[in-house]
Every structure is written in C-alpha cells, then in structure tokens.
Steps between C-alpha positions, in 0.01 A plus 500: 500500500427556863574865583587426862775266374628748258535768763677260738740388231577855384560629862705197614726390212395690181404171333350497156306189404660272230170310443158520639546553869419206722304460808466138608445322815481816699842621405545778254745454220616693193728430198789740469575679175845614565660198663840577672437873482222470750622325805850403421787557252757255364645361187295165520826301467497130543562333840520131478459457870591172668369258237720211411422466127686259282484539117377166356441631151701638208667839489304631215122553436434144409435277802491113496157337475560352846568835669161511689517143614842568647358779721418360845278623765803603694631706198167684486513564878844645458388707203213649709751569779685730275214741553598571856221657700255479211218245491559318170291280270682348206394270223686386182325298231693337221283563187655195339452241751213656709691447819464758777726569796379745760557651846183628653349466171149490627542782749244773417623858423330813397564538130577876467532545123524133408114533499550679174631185328190305600252761398678571173490134418129481560433828305689370198252221460261762357503709192672819609488864365830670424457685820452176702806347333701812598386474859601135518841580362560790732377293811744218420809690374520825699274359776270795452248525788265739321475248214429219753237710679310521164545136418392381847162681453450442130588134506332384820816461708348322800360222281789499260734380783276191563452430123882488443555296814249246385636494142870463598438275807623748754418373842622781714391809299187691572344849482554758773254534792448870398402529143676839462839360602647309210844510668365260757418222264644188669762288310764246563839430337371161377199654341707762325731257322202285406332810359797568281493146379137551401555827330778372294271230359219746432401722210573795734874409514637747250329811631599423861858399424543803270384741768707344770805486282511873456453596867710807586724523799291799622132434534223739408484639849883555518580195704832307421353162409838362392522233771470126513465358151460827314826580325621134508626400172246276321217567745181696497286559805218679680605691802292598803567737798293615781539664840266362764468687823660506749816376344478210250655548158375276233735427193409230262656388172343223281592415146660263259874429464657379177165383377571197731413600853196673644625665820311673780673685789245658752629684793389711792743677715418629847767772534316782304812540299480487119876467486489192723206354310670556169826336616303206629307423184822551280693259730224231484490537118874484463489169709239358269692592183820346654321179575368475154842581356368809318696831478325795629 
C-alpha cells in the first residue's frame, strides 16, 4: 500500500480498503471494506427507476427457449436505464442456445473482486495443496481479499489473466497496468458471461460453482455483498465492489441463473453513495429478471 494514500483516506473519510487499493491513470482509488457504513447508510431497497420493462417469459423459474431472442436492443437499453445515474454494462447469455443480448457489453470496467473468479479458474488448472484449495474457496465465496493477495502472488496473477482470456476467448479482458492492483483488471460484461460459459464446460466447474453457491451475505471484510444476483433464487454469483476516488462507486454482479443464463451486470456510480449504487444495480438486476420471466 502507498502510505500517503492511507493517511489521506484515514484523515478524509476513514476508508478501509476492501481489496488491494488501486492507483491507476494518476487517480488514487481504494476498495471499501464496510460499504454503506463508510460513506452512506440505507437499506439498499430496490428502485426500478423509469425503465419500461415488459415480462415476456413465464412467471416461474423456467423461461421459454425463445426468451433471449425476444429481448430487443430497445429492451436492453430500457433495462440499463433502470440504473439511473450509474454507467451500466449488461450481458445475458443463454447457455442452451448460445445467444447473447447486451447493452454496453464491450465497455471496459475495472473488475474489483471479479478478478478473483478469473485467477481462481487459472489456479484450479494446477494440482493444488489443501491450503491453496482453501484460499480459492475463500476468495470466491466470502470474497476474501487476504486470500486473493496470496493467490495473486503465488499463481502469477498478471500472466494468469492473459492465459484465461486467451483460453476462453475473452477479447476485452486484460491485466492491470500496475501489477500490485488486481482490482484494476479490466473486464467487460460480454467477457464475463463467456467466461462462465467456458467454466461450466471445464473440469474446474464443480469447485467454482460449489464455492460461489455458498457465498454468504456478509463478505470476509464485513461488506454486505447481497446485491444484484446474490440471494436470487436459483442463482450463484461473484460480487465485486470498489470505491475509486474521488467519487466513483463500483458494484458488479456476475453469475448464473437457473443453470440457463449467464448474467453480468457491471456498474459504476458517480455519486459516491453506496446506497445509490446498490439501489441502481438492484434495479437493473430486477429489470433483467423481469424480462427473462424469472422470479427474484
């Protein structure tokens, strides 16, 4: 960590980093460990915003095979608009038909803790010790940053990102400019759903799905990670959160719904408010579920 950044954060907003603190493109940043308790408080309730979403699917957790093909570009634009002031990247991949619908699907975002999914997948290609396996499990389920720090060093995080991108055909994913800042791995929504598709067809599937499926509502650092897809019936997901100075709040949720859809919702909110950012990603996720005809 950079001591100057630590002193500034403690003096200004009492920020405690959630993941490796970032400093990219001349602008310092840090992940927040305590979420709404740091900058803002609120109940994180859903706020559908102004999106005009029609439900074209069924009312239970089984959607029709034509659900994705029925989702238009205008529908995706409306879904993104539910995020209000947030910049939103969304992609939904039908794992049965291989169809993808997206809004700003190729827009680059810093990964925050979604980098853990990429690195864990690469690490699981190797024969792991019991300690290594535990680190992977903690990084994926409780989003443990200490575990990720060890894995990033032990399993060549910088090159691992490139290896997974090449293996899974991810065109917008690359390692961070600063090797010490794994939260600044660059990803896209389209790449995240393709990564899930690749993982589900791999020998690493069970270890990853098992860890994600037991993700607790409270992360290892105390952050409430029950937003987006986490907690939705029939879904498992990797969550990401990061505060990027001066006021950008990153909240990401990427996972699999009903073993049918890979979904990625990536957001940045300029308000500096965790409550606003949480309402935004929840509203977008709710709009996606409604369009797929899936109950939350």
